[in-house]
C-alpha positions as CSV (number, residue, x, y, z in Angstrom):
1,M,-18.7,46.6,-56.2
2,K,-17.0,48.7,-53.5
3,K,-15.9,52.2,-54.1
4,K,-12.3,53.4,-53.2
5,L,-11.6,56.2,-50.9
6,L,-8.1,57.6,-50.9
7,L,-7.0,59.6,-47.9
8,I,-3.9,61.8,-48.2
9,N,-1.7,63.5,-45.5
10,P,0.5,66.0,-47.5
11,I,3.8,67.2,-46.2
12,E,5.5,70.3,-47.7
13,S,9.2,69.2,-48.3
14,S,10.5,72.8,-47.7
15,V,8.9,72.9,-44.2
16,I,11.3,71.5,-41.6
17,G,9.3,70.5,-38.6
18,L,9.3,67.8,-35.9
19,N,7.2,65.6,-38.2
20,R,10.3,65.1,-40.3
21,Y,12.0,63.1,-37.5
22,R,10.8,59.6,-36.5
23,A,11.3,60.2,-32.8
24,T,8.8,63.1,-32.8
25,N,6.4,62.8,-35.7
26,F,2.7,62.3,-35.0
27,P,0.1,60.5,-37.1
28,P,-2.8,62.3,-38.8
29,L,-5.6,61.3,-36.4
30,S,-8.2,63.2,-38.4
31,L,-7.8,60.7,-41.3
32,A,-8.3,57.8,-38.8
33,Y,-11.6,59.4,-37.7
34,V,-12.7,59.7,-41.4
35,A,-11.8,56.1,-41.9
36,A,-13.9,55.1,-38.9
37,L,-16.9,57.0,-40.2
38,T,-16.6,55.3,-43.7
39,P,-18.8,52.1,-44.0
40,R,-16.5,49.3,-45.0
41,D,-19.2,47.3,-46.7
42,A,-19.4,49.9,-49.4
43,W,-15.8,51.4,-49.4
44,D,-12.2,50.3,-49.5
45,I,-9.8,52.7,-48.0
46,D,-6.2,53.5,-49.1
47,I,-3.9,56.1,-47.6
48,I,-0.9,58.1,-48.7
49,D,1.0,59.6,-45.8
50,E,3.9,61.8,-46.9
51,N,5.6,61.4,-43.6
52,F,6.6,58.0,-45.0
53,E,6.1,58.0,-48.7
54,L,6.2,60.6,-51.5
55,F,2.9,61.1,-53.2
56,A,2.4,59.2,-56.4
57,F,-0.9,59.3,-58.3
58,R,-3.3,56.5,-57.4
59,G,-6.7,55.9,-58.8
60,A,-9.8,56.4,-56.6
61,D,-13.5,57.1,-56.7
62,L,-13.1,59.9,-54.0
63,V,-10.1,61.6,-52.5
64,G,-10.0,63.1,-49.0
65,I,-7.1,65.5,-48.0
66,T,-6.3,67.1,-44.7
67,S,-3.7,69.8,-44.1
68,F,-2.4,72.5,-41.8
69,T,-1.5,76.0,-43.1
70,C,2.2,75.3,-43.7
71,N,1.4,72.3,-45.8
72,I,-1.6,73.7,-47.7
73,N,0.2,74.4,-51.0
74,R,1.3,70.8,-51.2
75,A,-2.3,69.8,-50.5
76,Y,-3.6,72.1,-53.2
77,A,-1.0,70.8,-55.7
78,I,-2.1,67.2,-55.0
79,A,-5.8,68.1,-55.1
80,S,-5.2,69.8,-58.5
81,E,-3.8,66.6,-59.9
82,Y,-7.0,64.8,-59.2
83,K,-9.3,67.6,-60.2
84,K,-7.7,67.5,-63.7
85,T,-8.7,63.9,-64.0
86,G,-12.3,64.5,-62.8
87,I,-11.9,62.5,-59.6
88,P,-13.7,64.5,-56.8
89,V,-11.6,65.8,-54.0
90,V,-12.9,66.7,-50.5
91,M,-10.6,68.8,-48.3
92,G,-10.8,69.3,-44.5
93,G,-8.8,70.6,-41.6
94,I,-8.2,73.9,-39.9
95,H,-6.9,75.9,-42.9
96,V,-9.6,75.1,-45.4
97,S,-12.3,75.4,-42.6
98,L,-11.1,79.0,-42.1
99,L,-10.6,79.7,-45.8
100,P,-13.1,77.6,-47.7
101,D,-13.4,79.8,-50.7
102,E,-9.7,79.7,-51.3
103,A,-9.7,75.9,-51.0
104,L,-12.6,75.5,-53.4
105,T,-10.4,76.8,-56.3
106,F,-8.4,73.6,-55.9
107,C,-10.9,71.0,-54.8
108,D,-14.6,70.0,-55.3
109,S,-15.8,70.1,-51.7
110,V,-14.7,71.4,-48.3
111,V,-15.8,70.1,-44.9
112,I,-15.8,73.1,-42.5
113,G,-15.2,72.2,-38.9
114,D,-15.5,68.7,-37.6
115,A,-16.2,65.8,-40.0
116,N,-17.6,63.6,-37.2
117,G,-21.2,64.5,-37.7
118,I,-21.2,65.2,-41.4
119,W,-18.9,62.7,-43.2
120,R,-21.7,60.1,-43.8
121,K,-23.7,62.9,-45.5
122,V,-20.7,63.7,-47.7
123,L,-20.5,60.0,-48.8
124,D,-24.3,59.7,-49.3
125,D,-24.3,62.8,-51.5
126,F,-21.3,61.6,-53.5
127,E,-22.9,58.3,-54.1
128,N,-26.1,60.0,-55.3
129,G,-24.2,62.4,-57.6
130,M,-25.0,65.4,-55.4
131,L,-21.7,66.3,-53.8
132,K,-22.0,69.9,-52.4
133,R,-19.4,72.5,-52.4
134,T,-19.3,72.9,-48.6
135,Y,-20.4,70.9,-45.6
136,N,-20.4,72.5,-42.2
137,G,-19.8,70.0,-39.4
138,G,-19.7,72.6,-36.7
139,T,-17.7,71.9,-33.5
140,M,-17.1,68.4,-32.4
141,D,-19.6,66.5,-30.3
142,L,-17.3,64.6,-28.0
143,D,-20.2,62.5,-26.5
144,S,-20.7,60.7,-29.8
145,L,-17.1,60.7,-31.0
146,V,-16.3,57.4,-32.7
147,L,-13.1,55.5,-32.0
148,P,-10.6,56.3,-34.8
149,D,-9.6,53.5,-37.2
150,T,-5.9,53.6,-36.6
151,T,-5.3,50.5,-38.6
152,I,-5.0,52.6,-41.7
153,L,-2.0,54.5,-40.2
154,N,1.6,53.7,-40.7
155,K,2.9,51.2,-38.1
156,S,6.2,53.1,-37.8
157,Y,4.7,56.0,-35.9
158,R,6.3,56.0,-32.4
159,W,3.6,58.2,-30.9
160,G,-0.1,57.4,-30.8
161,T,-2.5,60.3,-30.5
162,L,-5.7,60.8,-28.4
163,L,-8.3,63.6,-28.0
164,T,-9.9,64.2,-24.6
165,S,-11.3,67.7,-25.0
166,R,-11.9,70.5,-27.5
167,G,-12.3,74.2,-27.6
168,C,-10.6,77.1,-25.7
169,P,-12.2,80.2,-24.1
170,M,-8.9,82.1,-23.8
171,K,-9.0,83.9,-27.2
172,C,-5.2,84.6,-27.5
173,D,-4.7,86.9,-30.5
174,F,-2.3,84.6,-32.3
175,C,-4.2,81.4,-31.9
176,S,-6.8,79.9,-34.3
177,V,-8.0,77.2,-31.9
178,T,-11.0,79.2,-30.6
179,K,-12.0,80.1,-34.2
180,F,-11.9,76.5,-35.3
181,C,-12.8,74.5,-32.2
182,G,-15.1,77.0,-30.5
183,A,-14.8,79.0,-27.3
184,Q,-16.6,76.4,-25.2
185,Y,-14.4,73.9,-23.6
186,K,-16.0,70.5,-24.2
187,Q,-14.9,67.3,-22.4
188,R,-15.1,63.8,-23.7
189,P,-16.6,61.1,-21.5
190,I,-13.7,59.5,-19.5
191,E,-15.0,56.0,-20.3
192,S,-14.6,56.7,-24.0
193,I,-11.1,58.1,-23.4
194,V,-9.9,55.1,-21.4
195,A,-11.4,52.7,-24.0
196,E,-9.5,54.3,-26.8
197,F,-6.3,54.6,-24.7
198,K,-6.3,50.8,-24.3
199,T,-6.3,50.4,-28.1
200,I,-3.2,52.5,-28.7
201,Q,-0.3,50.3,-29.7
202,Q,2.6,52.7,-29.3
203,Q,4.4,53.1,-26.1
204,N,4.2,56.9,-26.4
205,V,0.9,58.8,-26.5
206,L,0.3,62.5,-27.3
207,F,-2.9,64.0,-25.9
208,L,-4.0,66.5,-28.5
209,D,-5.9,68.8,-26.1
210,D,-4.8,72.4,-26.0
211,N,-5.3,72.2,-22.3
212,I,-5.5,68.8,-20.6
213,L,-6.6,70.3,-17.3
214,G,-9.3,72.6,-18.6
215,Y,-11.2,75.4,-16.9
216,G,-13.7,75.9,-14.1
217,P,-14.2,74.5,-10.6
218,Q,-14.7,70.9,-11.7
219,A,-11.5,70.8,-13.9
220,E,-9.2,69.3,-11.2
221,T,-11.7,66.7,-10.1
222,R,-12.1,65.5,-13.7
223,A,-8.4,65.5,-14.5
224,V,-7.6,63.5,-11.3
225,R,-10.2,60.9,-12.2
226,L,-9.0,60.7,-15.8
227,F,-5.4,60.1,-14.7
228,K,-6.4,57.7,-12.0
229,E,-8.2,55.5,-14.5
230,I,-5.4,55.6,-17.0
231,A,-2.9,54.6,-14.2
232,A,-5.2,51.8,-13.1
233,L,-4.8,50.2,-16.6
234,G,-1.2,49.5,-15.7
235,L,0.0,50.0,-19.3
236,K,2.9,52.2,-18.2
237,K,2.9,54.3,-21.4
238,N,4.7,57.7,-21.8
239,I,2.3,60.6,-22.2
240,F,3.0,64.1,-23.6
241,C,0.3,66.7,-23.2
242,Q,-0.4,70.5,-23.2
243,A,-1.6,72.7,-20.3
244,S,-1.7,76.2,-19.0
245,L,0.3,77.5,-16.1
246,N,-2.5,76.8,-13.7
247,I,-1.7,73.1,-13.8
248,A,1.3,73.8,-11.6
249,D,-1.1,74.9,-8.8
250,S,-2.7,71.5,-8.7
251,P,-0.4,69.1,-6.9
252,E,-3.0,66.3,-6.9
253,V,-3.5,66.6,-10.6
254,L,0.3,66.5,-11.2
255,Q,0.7,63.5,-8.8
256,Y,-1.8,61.4,-10.7
257,A,-0.7,62.7,-14.1
258,A,2.8,61.3,-13.3
259,R,1.3,58.0,-12.1
260,A,-0.6,57.8,-15.4
261,G,2.7,58.2,-17.3
262,V,2.8,62.0,-18.1
263,R,6.4,62.7,-18.8
264,L,6.3,66.1,-20.5
265,I,3.9,69.0,-20.5
266,L,3.9,71.8,-23.1
267,I,3.2,75.2,-21.6
268,G,2.9,78.5,-23.5
269,F,5.0,81.0,-21.4
270,E,5.0,83.1,-24.7
271,S,6.9,86.1,-23.3
272,V,9.1,87.5,-20.6
273,N,7.5,91.0,-21.3
274,E,4.2,91.8,-19.6
275,E,3.3,94.3,-22.3
276,S,3.8,91.6,-24.9
277,L,1.6,89.2,-22.9
278,R,-1.1,91.9,-22.7
279,G,-0.9,92.4,-26.5
280,M,-1.3,88.7,-27.0
281,R,-4.3,88.6,-24.6
282,K,-2.5,86.0,-22.6
283,S,-4.6,86.8,-19.5
284,L,-3.8,83.7,-17.5
285,N,0.0,84.3,-17.7
286,L,-0.5,88.0,-16.7
287,K,-2.6,86.9,-13.8
288,F,0.2,84.7,-12.4
289,G,3.0,87.1,-13.5
290,I,6.3,86.5,-15.2
291,S,8.0,86.2,-11.8
292,S,6.0,83.0,-11.2
293,Y,7.5,81.0,-14.1
294,R,10.3,79.5,-12.0
295,Q,8.0,78.4,-9.2
296,K,5.5,76.8,-11.7
297,V,8.3,74.8,-13.4
298,R,9.6,73.6,-10.0
299,A,6.2,72.4,-9.0
300,I,5.9,70.4,-12.2
301,H,9.4,69.0,-11.8
302,R,8.6,67.9,-8.2
303,A,6.0,65.5,-9.8
304,G,8.7,64.0,-12.0
305,I,7.4,65.7,-15.1
306,G,9.4,67.8,-17.6
307,V,8.4,71.1,-19.1
308,W,8.4,72.0,-22.8
309,G,8.3,75.8,-22.7
310,C,7.2,77.9,-25.7
311,F,8.2,81.5,-26.3
312,I,7.3,83.9,-29.2
313,L,9.7,86.3,-30.7
314,G,8.9,89.5,-32.7
315,N,6.1,90.9,-30.7
316,D,5.5,94.7,-31.1
317,N,6.4,95.4,-27.5
318,D,9.7,93.6,-27.5
319,G,13.1,95.3,-27.8
320,P,16.7,94.1,-28.6
321,D,17.0,92.7,-25.1
322,V,14.3,90.1,-25.6
323,F,16.7,87.4,-26.9
324,D,18.9,87.3,-23.8
325,R,15.9,87.6,-21.5
326,I,14.1,84.6,-23.0
327,Y,17.3,82.5,-23.0
328,N,18.1,83.5,-19.4
329,A,14.5,82.8,-18.3
330,A,14.6,79.3,-19.9
331,T,17.9,78.6,-18.3
332,E,17.0,79.9,-14.8
333,C,13.6,78.2,-14.8
334,A,15.3,74.9,-15.9
335,I,12.9,74.4,-18.8
336,D,13.6,71.0,-20.2
337,V,12.6,71.6,-23.9
338,L,12.7,75.1,-25.3
339,Q,10.6,76.1,-28.4
340,V,11.2,79.6,-29.7
341,S,9.1,80.7,-32.6
342,H,8.3,83.8,-34.6
343,S,5.1,85.7,-34.1
344,T,3.0,84.2,-36.9
345,P,-0.4,85.7,-38.0
346,L,-2.3,82.5,-38.9
347,P,-5.5,82.8,-41.0
348,Q,-8.5,84.4,-39.4
349,T,-6.8,85.2,-36.1
350,P,-7.0,88.7,-34.6
351,L,-3.2,89.0,-35.1
352,F,-3.6,88.3,-38.8
353,E,-6.4,90.8,-39.3
354,R,-4.5,93.5,-37.5
355,I,-1.2,93.0,-39.3
356,Q,-2.9,92.7,-42.6
357,K,-4.9,95.8,-42.0
358,E,-1.8,97.7,-41.1
359,G,-0.1,96.5,-44.4
360,R,2.8,94.9,-42.5
361,L,2.7,91.3,-43.8
362,L,6.0,90.4,-45.5
363,Y,4.4,87.4,-47.1
364,G,0.9,88.2,-48.4
365,N,0.8,86.6,-51.8
366,F,-1.8,83.9,-51.0
367,P,-2.2,81.0,-51.3
368,F,1.5,80.7,-52.5
369,D,3.0,82.3,-49.4
370,W,1.2,80.1,-46.9
371,K,4.3,77.8,-47.1
372,Y,6.2,80.5,-45.1
373,Y,3.7,80.3,-42.2
374,T,5.7,77.7,-40.3
375,L,6.4,79.6,-37.0
376,T,10.1,79.8,-37.9
377,N,9.9,82.5,-40.5
378,I,9.5,86.2,-39.9
379,M,6.1,87.2,-41.1
380,Y,6.1,91.0,-40.4
381,K,8.4,93.7,-39.0
382,P,7.8,94.3,-35.3
383,R,7.8,97.9,-34.1
384,H,11.0,98.0,-32.1
385,L,13.2,95.4,-33.9
386,S,14.5,95.4,-37.4
387,V,14.0,92.2,-39.4
388,K,17.8,91.6,-39.3
389,E,17.9,92.0,-35.5
390,L,15.0,89.5,-35.2
391,Q,16.6,87.0,-37.6
392,L,20.0,87.1,-35.9
393,G,18.5,87.0,-32.4
394,F,16.4,84.0,-33.3
395,Y,19.5,82.1,-34.5
396,R,21.5,83.2,-31.5
397,I,19.1,81.8,-29.0
398,R,18.9,78.5,-30.8
399,T,22.6,78.3,-31.3
400,R,23.3,78.9,-27.6
401,Y,20.6,76.5,-26.5
402,F,21.7,73.7,-28.7
403,N,25.4,74.1,-27.9
404,P,26.7,70.5,-27.3
405,V,28.0,71.3,-23.8
406,H,24.8,73.1,-22.8
407,S,22.7,70.2,-24.2
408,I,24.6,67.7,-22.1
409,L,24.3,69.9,-19.0
410,R,20.6,70.4,-19.6
411,T,19.9,66.7,-19.9
412,I,21.7,66.1,-16.6
413,K,19.7,68.9,-15.0
414,T,16.4,67.4,-16.3
415,F,17.2,64.2,-14.5
416,A,18.3,66.1,-11.3
417,C,15.1,68.0,-11.3
418,T,12.6,65.3,-12.1
419,R,14.5,62.1,-10.9
420,S,12.9,60.3,-13.9
421,L,15.0,58.6,-16.5
422,K,11.9,58.3,-18.8
423,T,11.2,62.0,-18.6
424,T,14.9,62.8,-19.2
425,L,15.0,60.5,-22.3
426,I,11.8,62.0,-23.8
427,A,13.0,65.5,-23.2
428,Y,16.3,64.6,-24.8
429,L,14.6,63.1,-27.9
430,F,12.5,66.2,-28.5
431,N,15.6,68.5,-28.0
432,D,17.5,66.3,-30.4
433,S,14.8,66.6,-33.0
434,F,14.8,70.4,-32.5
435,R,18.5,70.5,-32.8
436,K,18.4,68.6,-36.1
437,K,15.7,70.9,-37.3
438,V,17.7,74.0,-36.3
439,K,20.9,72.7,-38.0
440,K,19.1,71.8,-41.2
441,K,17.1,75.0,-41.3
442,F,20.2,77.0,-40.6
443,Q,22.1,75.3,-43.4
444,M,19.3,75.9,-45.9
445,E,18.2,79.4,-45.0
446,H,20.8,81.3,-43.0
447,T,22.8,82.6,-46.0
448,A,19.8,83.3,-48.1
449,A,18.0,85.1,-45.2
450,L,21.0,87.4,-44.6
451,Q,21.3,88.2,-48.3
452,A,17.6,89.1,-48.4
453,I,17.7,91.4,-45.4
454,H,18.0,95.1,-46.2
């Protein structure tokens, strides 16, 4: 008789993110990989995805839960429900990989790192009554990566997801990618990427890579080949990916990226203050200089691709002028989608270790306070801004940016810069989801936040 594996994607209801809106939510690809690694002759697989349904207890022989930091308390609550009944729970994902001892107070076993090379061992140990407390899968081996079993995922997702590389050597102080994925940039074989790309049913595809271009002298050659082969499929899908500023200096890469269907590239500009960039260890941005931002955006626009620009507020080197400077930079550079977040010390990052050591965390009652680590809450008081200044400045940027008139003008400008209706529509959909997020968060938190500020 087959055993039952229940996979769960928990969502914290108090966290208002892009995953709460159908136009911009992304499926839990990690669970699809686990499903692909599970032998179907011995296991039946069920899934609860709280992007679409609220958790209700279901029986199972084994439960697998994935989660990010902001959703981890919801994950722990669900894990506890099963632990009370004696049903073993295995947890995985970036948060529990970095804090396994914390997770093990709520579950039976933790997979640290990538499950790709270790999941079969987890299942074998479970079946033999020898489930271990921890399994270390290390960093992902992309040469042997299985195709994810996306049949388990909800068919209502409008975006498919795809992984083409892993790891980052940049070591920015606020980022946990290097800690979790490794400092070595690993690239997946192009043949495997193309084979998986052909299986994606959605018209829209998110490349999960932190940098689609990569690093080193062969990066451009590989990126051009990848985009050429995707374009040759003739599937005409819309692609959203992430890259560093250096992609703007690769006109051939941008040309073939556009032919492949890339409509929007997320770029971490992070700051308009060089001292803040230095504090973040954002070396590549410092190399190009803040004055290059407009030129870089123009180069990407010329290829018909939009720019999703990310900036971080609350850095120790920022003063009260930072809010207007970021808004003006985003406007002058004609950034198509603007994401402004608070400096957030995620677990095991250099930023977290420094802020915690200095006793500056405003939310340090763990694990309960992880729910505040959403990038939209103030986690510590910066050196040159009060919490009130930071809170009000954050709302001011977003209120100005999402002003209805400005939103219309920005949409027109996106089309004028890119000459692409598809790019314009996708940029509009992301901005609309951000606008809804801002409106809802403002309604829920603004009054409470002002009352709590002293």
